[in-house]
C-alpha positions, 0 to 999 in steps of 0.5 A: 818206888826208887828204893824198889827199883834199885832193889829189883835191879840188885835182884836181877843183877845178882841172880841173873849173873849167878845162875847164867854166869856159869854159862856166860863164862864158858861161852865168852871164854870159848868165844874168845879162843874162837877169835883164832879159829883158823889159826887153831884149826891149822895148829891142830892139823900139823900135817899142813904145816910148812917151814917156808910158808907162803900163800899159793896165788889163786890161778895156781890153787884153782889149777891144782884143785880142779885136776884133783876134783876132776880125777875124784868127783867129775860127776859130782853135783858141786865143787867147792875150793877154798882158796889159801890165805894168810890165816889158813894157807891149806888148799882145801877142796870139797865135792857133793851137796852142801849137806853131804860134802866130802872134803880133802886137803891138797898139797900146795906144791904138787896138788897131791891129797894129803892125809890129815888127822881128823879133828874138829879144830878150832871150830869147836870152840866157835860151835860151843860158843854159838850152841854149847855143842847141844843143837837147838836146846844149846842155842836157845840156852845161849840166846837167853844167856845173851839176853841175861847178859844185856840185863846184867849190863844195864842193871850194873850201870843202874846199880853203880852210880859212882862206877866210874869214880870207883874205877880209879880206887882199885885196891888189889890188897884190900880185903877180899870182898873189896878186891873182888869189887874193885876188880869187878868194877875196873873190868866193867868200866874198861870192857863196857863198850865191847861187852855191850857191843858183843852182847847185843850183836850176839842176841841180834845174830840169834834173833831168828831163834827166839823171834822166828814169826817175822822171818817165817811170815815175810820170807817163808824161813831163813832160806827165803830171807837169805835168797831175797838178799843174796843174788843167785846166778846159777842155772839148772843143769841141762842133763847134757854131759860137758867138759869143764874148761880150765878154771884158771882163766875165769880165776884170772878175770875174777881176780881182775875184777876184785884184786889179786888176793882178794878171792876166798872161795870158788864154787862150781855147780854141775861140774859135768853139765853144759850148764855148769856155772862157776861163782867166785866169792870175794873175801871179807877181811877188809871190811866191816859188813860180813857180806861176800861180793861174788861174780858168776861166769858160764863155765862152757863160754866164760860169759858172765852171768852176773856180779853183786857188789851192792847190798840191801842197806838193812841187810848189810847193817845186820851183817855189820853187826855180825861182822862186829861179832865175829872180827874178821876185819882188821887183821891181827891188830884187831884180833889181838884186841878182841882176844884180850877184850874177851879175856877181860869179859870172862874175867868181869863174869868170873869176878862177879861169880867169886864176889857172890860167894865171898859176899855170902860167906862174910854175911853168914846166916842161913838163907837156905835153912839147914841146907845153906852149907851144902848149897854154898859148897855146890856154888863154890864147886860150880864156880871152880868148874865154870871158871878154872875148868873150862881153861882146863878143859880147852887146854886138854882139848889141844893136848888130846889132838897131839896124844891121840893117834893120828890115824884114828878115824874116831878121833875127832869125837874123842877130842870133843869127848875129852874136852867134856870129861875134863870139864866134868872131872873138874867139877867132881874135883871141886866137889871133893876138895876145899873151895881154895885148894881146888881153885889153886890146883886146877889153874895151876894145872891149866897153867902147866898144860898151856905152857908146855904146849910148845914142849908137846909139839917137840915131844910128838915130833911136830915142826910147827910153822909161823902160824902154829908158833903163834898160837904156841906163844899165845898158850905160853902167854896165857900160861903166864897169867894163870901162874900169877893167878895160882900164885895169888891163890896158893893155900895159906899153909904154902904162903904163910898167910891167907890169899888176898883173892879168897877168904881163909874160910875157904881153904 
């Protein structure tokens, strides 16, 4: 019975990891990049870069934003003002309904509108991470991949009874199979707490997608569940026109309540109506639970309509899991830790995929009959595309931001299309080249694209500010890691010997 159970765990670990690993590596890697979503979005909008960068105070920001909104959207059903902060110093406004929101960036000194190139920015990586850029189908696949990841972690713990002992026996210069197995074990032990946390929290965040019955029955859908937790102090419009008083005074009151520099957003409901309400949301950068305290005022009289600082314990627990996943707390030290842990998790999954091909190549035989050679070649190609290709496509996405015409209205879609085009080409390249050469060439190209990113800024006439320079610095560090990997993967004829990481048979 014990043997049967172990065999079942081995089957689950191997085939679940292989079939979903081609999705899990891109999901984890793009999620790792999404840790720095605000910084990447800022880098991809160089028109917003400031040489002498400073965060505009909320009171001044509200004054500039209100002047612009009254000029272009006085009768809009709603306004939204995203206040500047240290990670995103831009002043961003919007008007309309949540589904039809029109957006604009303002000059933080004059309040004049700024022309900013169309781009998905860093949000693309978050979007891909959450649903593979494929809507409900993509979210379903991510749900399945998350569940398989949890199962893979549990089965891995069951299979490797000496996992912690083996952690101290890493042999990078041993045979290729041994080296990859040791690397897989070390990464698994080091990253186990993070992997369990990030996988479980990710699955919980998507619980409504694969277990919607409870929410639908109890709250009549997601909107009903949100209404149960988040208090709404807005009023229905009266249909009586009225001018909106200055927001600066109410902004000062909200800052007095929550603290200077603690506001993240201002929302105005029916700004041209006598029943207009103004809502101020507190940022979540200093707390684990991703819940935004908020206060609402009557716009006409300045009277307090309500404030929410206390939350349902179960809702807060759920949002704490969300907070653990999206890491808005802890500042740059926490972001750096999550980034490194995400890279390690991606490497763990990648090492598992490569280990499978090495094992099967050494074992020999014909598990798939006459088609064995072709199937193994396809698996090798998928490994290259899922691991090296996703890094290459991500780097190409950043390059396209600088190379496409800034005034082109359709450039945001073109950037995303370029990402998928490069990713598809990486698979085609891997199918046409010997495995080892495909690995070496794609990793080398990805290293070059990352390392040359700062020079691309110079070549295109950009003047990065400290945030953009930080993105460039991380890209260079990633390039150094990729360069080391490319050197270890160099073809035998160029090095005089077979690389440690992959067999000569793959060359």
